C-alpha positions in Angstrom: -11.7 -6.5 -36.9 -15.2 -7.2 -35.4 -17.6 -4.2 -35.2 -21.0 -3.4 -34.0 -23.8 -2.2 -36.2 -26.2 0.3 -34.7 -29.3 0.9 -36.7 -29.7 4.5 -35.3 -26.3 5.3 -36.8 -27.0 4.1 -40.3 -28.2 7.3 -41.9 -28.7 10.3 -39.7 -25.5 10.3 -37.7 -23.5 10.1 -41.0 -25.0 13.4 -42.1 -24.4 14.8 -38.6 -20.8 13.8 -38.8 -20.4 15.3 -42.3 -22.0 18.5 -41.2 -19.7 18.7 -38.1 -16.6 17.9 -40.0 -17.1 20.5 -42.7 -17.3 23.3 -40.2 -14.4 25.8 -40.2 -12.6 26.4 -36.9 -14.7 29.0 -34.9 -14.9 30.6 -31.5 -17.0 27.7 -30.4 -14.3 25.2 -31.0 -11.8 27.4 -29.1 -14.3 27.6 -26.2 -14.7 23.8 -26.2 -11.0 23.3 -26.2 -10.3 25.7 -23.3 -13.3 24.7 -21.2 -12.5 21.0 -21.4 -8.7 21.4 -21.2 -9.0 22.8 -17.7 -10.1 19.4 -16.5 -6.7 18.0 -17.4 -5.0 21.0 -15.8 -6.7 20.2 -12.5 -5.8 16.5 -12.6 -2.1 17.5 -13.2 -2.4 20.1 -10.4 -3.5 17.4 -8.0 -0.9 14.8 -9.0 2.0 17.2 -9.1 1.2 18.9 -5.9 1.4 15.5 -4.2 4.8 15.1 -5.8 5.9 18.5 -4.5 4.6 18.1 -0.9 5.1 14.4 -0.4 8.3 15.0 1.6 6.5 17.6 3.7 3.6 15.2 4.5 6.1 12.5 5.3 7.7 14.7 7.9 4.5 16.1 9.3 2.7 12.8 9.7 5.8 10.5 10.1 5.0 8.4 7.1 6.9 5.4 5.8 7.8 5.2 2.1 5.0 2.7 1.7 2.4 5.0 3.3 3.6 7.9 1.1 3.3 5.7 -2.0 -0.2 4.7 -1.0 -1.3 8.3 -1.3 -0.5 8.1 -5.0 -1.9 4.5 -5.4 -5.3 5.4 -3.8 -5.6 8.4 -6.1 -5.1 6.2 -9.1 -7.6 3.6 -7.8 -10.2 6.4 -7.5 -9.5 7.5 -11.0 -9.9 3.9 -12.2 -13.4 3.6 -10.5 -14.5 7.1 -11.7 -13.5 6.5 -15.3 -15.2 3.1 -15.5 -18.5 4.0 -13.9 -18.8 7.6 -15.2 -17.7 6.5 -18.7 -20.9 4.4 -18.9 -23.0 7.2 -17.4 -21.7 9.6 -20.1 -22.9 7.2 -22.8 -26.2 6.9 -21.1 -27.0 10.4 -19.9 -24.8 12.5 -22.2 -21.4 14.2 -22.3 -22.5 17.6 -21.1 -24.1 16.6 -17.8 -21.1 14.5 -16.9 -18.4 17.0 -17.5 -20.3 19.5 -15.2 -21.0 16.9 -12.5 -17.4 15.6 -12.5 -16.0 19.1 -11.7 -18.6 19.5 -8.9 -17.4 16.3 -7.4 -13.8 17.3 -7.7 -14.1 20.7 -6.2 -16.1 19.5 -3.2 -13.8 16.7 -2.2 -10.5 18.6 -2.9 -11.7 21.3 -0.4 -12.4 18.6 2.2 -9.0 17.0 1.5 -7.3 20.3 2.3 -9.0 20.3 5.7 -8.0 16.7 6.6 -6.7 16.5 10.2 -4.4 13.5 9.5 -3.1 10.9 7.1 -6.1 8.5 7.1 -8.7 11.2 6.5 -6.5 12.6 3.7 -6.2 9.2 2.2 -10.0 8.7 2.1 -10.7 12.1 0.7 -8.0 11.8 -1.9 -9.8 8.7 -3.1 -13.1 10.5 -3.4 -11.6 13.5 -5.2 -10.0 11.0 -7.7 -13.4 9.6 -8.6 -14.4 13.0 -9.9 -11.2 13.4 -11.8 -11.4 9.9 -13.3 -14.9 10.7 -14.6 -13.4 13.6 -16.5 -11.2 11.3 -18.6 -14.2 9.6 -20.2 -16.5 12.5 -20.7 -13.9 15.0 -22.0 -12.2 12.6 -24.4 -15.6 11.6 -25.8 -16.9 15.1 -26.2 -13.8 16.7 -27.7 -13.6 14.1 -30.5 -17.3 14.4 -31.3 -17.5 18.2 -31.4 -14.3 19.0 -33.4 -14.0 18.7 -37.2 -12.0 15.7 -38.4 -9.1 17.7 -39.9 -8.6 19.4 -36.5 -9.5 16.6 -34.2 -6.1 15.2 -33.4 -4.6 18.6 -32.8 -7.4 19.9 -30.7 -7.5 16.7 -28.6 -3.8 17.0 -28.0 -4.1 20.6 -27.1 -6.6 19.6 -24.4 -4.2 17.0 -23.2 -1.5 19.7 -23.1 -3.2 21.5 -20.3 -1.6 18.8 -18.1 1.9 20.2 -18.2 0.5 23.6 -17.6 -1.2 22.2 -14.5 2.1 20.7 -13.4 3.9 24.0 -13.8 1.1 25.7 -11.8 1.4 23.1 -9.1 5.1 23.8 -8.8 4.5 27.5 -8.6 1.8 27.1 -5.9 4.0 24.7 -4.0 7.0 27.2 -4.1 4.7 30.0 -2.9 2.7 28.3 -0.2 5.3 25.8 1.2 8.2 28.3 1.3 6.3 31.3 2.6 3.8 29.6 5.0 4.4 27.1 7.8 4.5 23.6 6.3 1.5 22.4 8.2 -0.6 25.1 6.5 1.0 25.7 3.1 0.1 22.4 1.5 -3.6 22.9 2.4 -3.8 26.2 0.6 -2.2 24.6 -2.5 -4.9 21.9 -2.7 -7.8 24.3 -2.0 -6.9 26.6 -4.8 -7.7 23.8 -7.3 -11.4 24.0 -6.1 -11.5 27.7 -6.9 -10.4 27.0 -10.5 -12.9 24.2 -10.8 -15.8 26.5 -9.8 -15.0 28.9 -12.6 -14.6 26.1 -15.0 -18.1 24.8 -14.2 -19.5 28.1 -15.3 -17.5 28.0 -18.6 -18.8 24.4 -19.3 -22.5 25.2 -18.6 -22.7 27.1 -21.9 -21.4 24.3 -24.0 -23.9 22.1 -25.9 -24.5 18.4 -25.8 -22.7 16.3 -28.5 -25.0 16.2 -31.6 -23.6 12.8 -32.4 -24.6 11.5 -29.0 -28.1 13.1 -29.3 -28.8 11.4 -32.7 -27.6 8.1 -31.3 -30.2 8.5 -28.5 -32.9 9.3 -31.0 -33.1 13.0 -30.1 -32.7 14.2 -33.7 -34.5 17.5 -33.3 -32.3 18.6 -30.4 -29.2 17.6 -32.5 -30.5 19.6 -35.5 -31.1 22.7 -33.3 -27.5 22.6 -31.9 -26.1 21.9 -35.4 -27.9 24.9 -36.8 -26.5 27.1 -34.1 -23.0 25.8 -34.7 -23.3 26.3 -38.5 -24.4 29.9 -37.8 -21.2 30.5 -35.9 -22.6 30.6 -32.3 -20.1 30.4 -29.5 -22.5 30.2 -26.7 -25.4 27.8 -26.3 -28.3 28.0 -23.9 -30.9 25.4 -23.3 -32.1 23.4 -26.3 -35.6 24.5 -27.4 -38.4 22.0 -26.6 -38.8 19.5 -29.4 -41.7 17.3 -28.4 -41.6 13.6 -27.7 -39.3 11.5 -29.9 -38.9 7.7 -29.8 -35.8 6.6 -27.9 -33.7 3.4 -28.5 -33.5 1.1 -25.5 -30.7 1.9 -23.1 -28.1 -0.8 -22.5 -27.0 -1.5 -18.9 -23.5 -1.1 -17.7 -22.5 -4.7 -18.0 -24.2 -5.0 -21.4 -22.1 -2.1 -22.7 -18.9 -3.8 -21.4 -20.0 -7.1 -22.9 -20.5 -5.4 -26.3 -17.1 -3.9 -26.2 -15.4 -7.1 -25.2 -17.1 -9.4 -27.7 -17.6 -7.1 -30.7 -14.7 -4.6 -30.4 -12.0 -6.7 -28.6 -9.0 -5.3 -30.6 -10.0 -1.7 -30.1 -10.5 -2.2 -26.4 -7.2 -4.0 -26.2 -5.4 -1.2 -27.9 -6.9 1.5 -25.6 -6.4 -0.5 -22.5 -2.8 -1.5 -23.1 -1.7 1.9 -24.4 -3.1 3.5 -21.3 -1.7 0.8 -19.0 1.8 1.3 -20.3 1.9 5.1 -20.3 0.1 5.4 -17.0 2.4 2.9 -15.2 5.4 4.7 -16.6 4.3 8.3 -16.1 2.8 7.9 -12.6 5.5 5.6 -11.6 8.3 8.0 -12.3 6.5 10.9 -10.6 6.1 8.8 -7.4 9.6 7.4 -7.7 11.4 10.7 -8.0 10.7 12.3 -4.6 11.0 9.1 -2.7 14.1 7.5 -4.2 15.8 9.6 -6.9 15.9 13.2 -5.5 17.3 12.1 -2.0 20.1 10.3 -3.8 21.2 13.5 -5.6 20.7 15.7 -2.5 17.8 17.7 -3.8 16.0 19.0 -0.7 12.2 19.2 -0.1 12.4 23.0 -0.6 14.1 22.5 -4.0 11.7 19.9 -5.2 9.1 22.3 -6.6 11.9 24.0 -8.7 12.9 20.6 -10.0 9.4 19.8 -11.2 8.9 23.4 -12.6 12.0 23.2 -14.8 11.3 19.6 -15.8 7.9 20.4 -17.1 9.4 22.6 -19.7 10.1 19.3 -21.5 6.5 18.3 -21.0 5.1 21.4 -22.7 7.5 20.8 -25.7 6.7 17.1 -26.0 3.0 17.7 -25.9 3.2 20.5 -28.5 5.2 18.2 -30.8 2.6 15.5 -30.4 -0.2 18.0 -31.2 1.5 18.9 -34.5 2.5 15.4 -35.6 -0.9 13.7 -34.9 -2.5 15.5 -37.8 0.7 15.6 -40.0 2.6 12.4 -39.6 -0.5 10.5 -38.4 -1.5 8.6 -35.2 0.4 5.4 -35.9 3.8 7.0 -36.4 3.4 9.6 -33.6 2.3 7.1 -30.9 4.8 4.5 -31.7 7.7 7.0 -32.0 7.0 8.6 -28.6 6.6 5.3 -26.8 10.0 4.1 -28.1 11.9 7.3 -27.2 10.2 7.3 -23.8 11.7 3.9 -23.1 15.2 5.2 -24.0 14.7 8.3 -21.8 13.9 6.2 -18.7 17.2 4.3 -19.1 19.1 7.6 -19.6 17.6 8.9 -16.4 18.6 5.7 -14.6 22.2 6.2 -15.6 22.1 9.9 -14.5 20.8 8.8 -11.1 23.5 6.2 -10.7 26.1 9.0 -11.4 24.5 11.0 -8.5 24.9 14.3 -10.4 21.9 16.6 -9.8 22.5 18.5 -13.1 22.5 15.3 -15.1 19.3 14.1 -13.4 17.6 17.5 -14.1 18.6 17.3 -17.8 17.4 13.7 -18.0 14.1 14.6 -16.3 13.4 17.2 -18.9 13.9 14.5 -21.6 11.7 12.0 -19.7 9.0 14.6 -19.4 9.2 15.4 -23.1 8.9 11.8 -24.2 6.4 10.6 -21.6 4.1 13.5 -22.1 4.2 13.1 -25.9 3.4 9.4 -25.5 0.1 9.9 -23.6 -0.9 13.1 -25.4 -0.8 11.2 -28.7 -2.3 7.9 -27.3 -5.5 9.4 -25.9 -6.8 10.9 -29.2 -5.8 7.7 -31.0 -7.8 5.3 -28.9 -10.6 7.7 -28.1 -11.7 8.0 -31.7 -11.9 4.3 -32.6 -15.0 3.4 -30.5 -18.6 3.8 -31.9 -20.4 6.8 -30.5 -22.9 4.9 -28.3 -20.0 3.0 -26.7 -17.2 5.7 -26.9 -17.2 7.0 -23.4 -17.6 3.5 -21.9 -14.7 2.3 -24.1 -12.5 5.2 -23.0 -13.5 4.7 -19.4 -12.6 1.0 -19.5 -9.2 1.8 -21.1 -8.4 4.4 -18.5 -9.6 2.1 -15.7 -7.4 -0.7 -16.9 -4.5 1.7 -17.3 -4.8 2.8 -13.7 -4.2 -0.7 -12.5 -0.6 -0.2 -13.8 -0.4 3.3 -12.5 -1.5 2.3 -9.0 0.8 -0.7 -9.0 3.9 1.0 -10.4 4.8 3.3 -7.5 4.7 0.5 -4.9 6.6 -2.0 -7.1 9.3 0.6 -8.2 10.1 1.6 -4.6 10.2 -2.1 -3.5 12.6 -3.0 -6.4 14.8 0.0 -5.6 15.0 -0.9 -1.9 15.5 -4.6 -2.4 17.4 -4.8 -5.8 18.7 -1.7 -7.5 17.6 1.7 -8.7 18.6 0.8 -12.3 16.3 -2.2 -12.1 13.4 0.1 -11.4 14.3 2.3 -14.4 14.5 -0.8 -16.5 11.0 -1.6 -15.5 9.9 1.9 -16.4 11.4 1.5 -19.8 9.7 -1.9 -20.2 6.3 -0.2 -19.7 6.9 2.0 -22.7 8.3 -0.8 -24.8 5.0 -2.6 -24.2 3.1 0.3 -25.6 5.2 0.4 -28.7 4.6 -3.4 -29.2 0.9 -3.0 -28.8 0.9 -0.5 -31.8 2.4 -3.1 -34.2 -0.8 -5.0 -35.0 -2.7 -1.7 -35.3 -0.1 -0.3 -37.7 -0.5 -3.4 -39.8 -4.3 -3.9 -39.8 -5.9 -1.0 -37.9 -7.3 2.3 -39.5 -5.2 5.5 -39.5 -7.3 8.2 -37.8 -5.7 11.2 -39.4 -8.4 13.2 -41.3 -11.0 10.4 -41.0 -14.5 10.9 -39.7 -15.5 9.2 -36.5 -18.2 7.3 -38.3 -15.6 5.8 -40.8 -13.2 4.9 -38.0 -15.9 3.1 -35.9 -16.8 0.7 -38.8 
């Protein structure tokens, strides 16, 4: 497959990669995993709170199904924009600056969202909040891969992704507490505002993390990279400001469109893998979570008050699926894990369709646990797989483009699924959901045959 050659990565970054990869697991790696994982928890909190309170907002603001679906769609469009633009900015200005700035953006606009006087204000502020969350996707996935030793990289990256189901469970608990104990017009606001409180504490935790030494060397800042590496090798868990190092020659900075052009022309297969894997899982995952409260739950007589319980129990499957993916990424390997989860996710969507047609709430609940298990395992395994295959100077941009492309499917799916259910049949909607995951499995076939297996490989070896 075509690759880029970067002169600044020819010697020094290889030694940096070897030094990072030979490190044992330390308190520093635990701190990185926890501090970055909370970003995924917050994204899950936002998405799942919407699923829990969508029925409440429909009643309060007298929304149509289309208007309610638009709340999910505009969120995904904001993530698409944030991932694309801030992915480039993370490659230009560094991972550390971006994963602090992104949380600041998120916390500001989620508070304003909670104060929205009506539907249109809420729609706009949800979009702005989503830009901050989308930026998290690029910076976090780039940083976790570049800071964790190769033998732990898949597992650690998947653990970060597994903060998502924890956020979903927290969203259900908050919704149960605030919506059931407070007036509906007030309770949903408190549920959203609490996410900002968590974000502020997380900003503090991230401020003591260092910049990626791999990124620093790629920018010609070898003395700073050396200082951070020395601290890591000494077992430091906390990092202050990097000591002054004097002027160093910097390589020229590529513009946004130049970065994209390099990815498209010189790494087309890598970009296609990331984009299509993300498209298929995002369309399937976000589609089902928007589809459930609007179409499925009313058919099986699950009320608005019971909806948070439904999501709370269902996310037990998500925790289990993500945990299995974390184990198998570094044992069975990326190729087998990703392909297997996408295939079983397709089957689980069809099973949930049959349970919905039977109109049995118990069957739907059991099917939803299975869907959560398979769907979460698919994206938890996909992100580490495509995040590690881009060269360091283009990694965050490549991740950002893949996420942005995926959000086209995620934004489209809720609207299309509801329209198909209303004008054709519910089972046809579930067939489309299964088709999304089959697409992801098919995308993996060329990579299985000709692409590298990331298990245990250094990032430098994978980017060649």
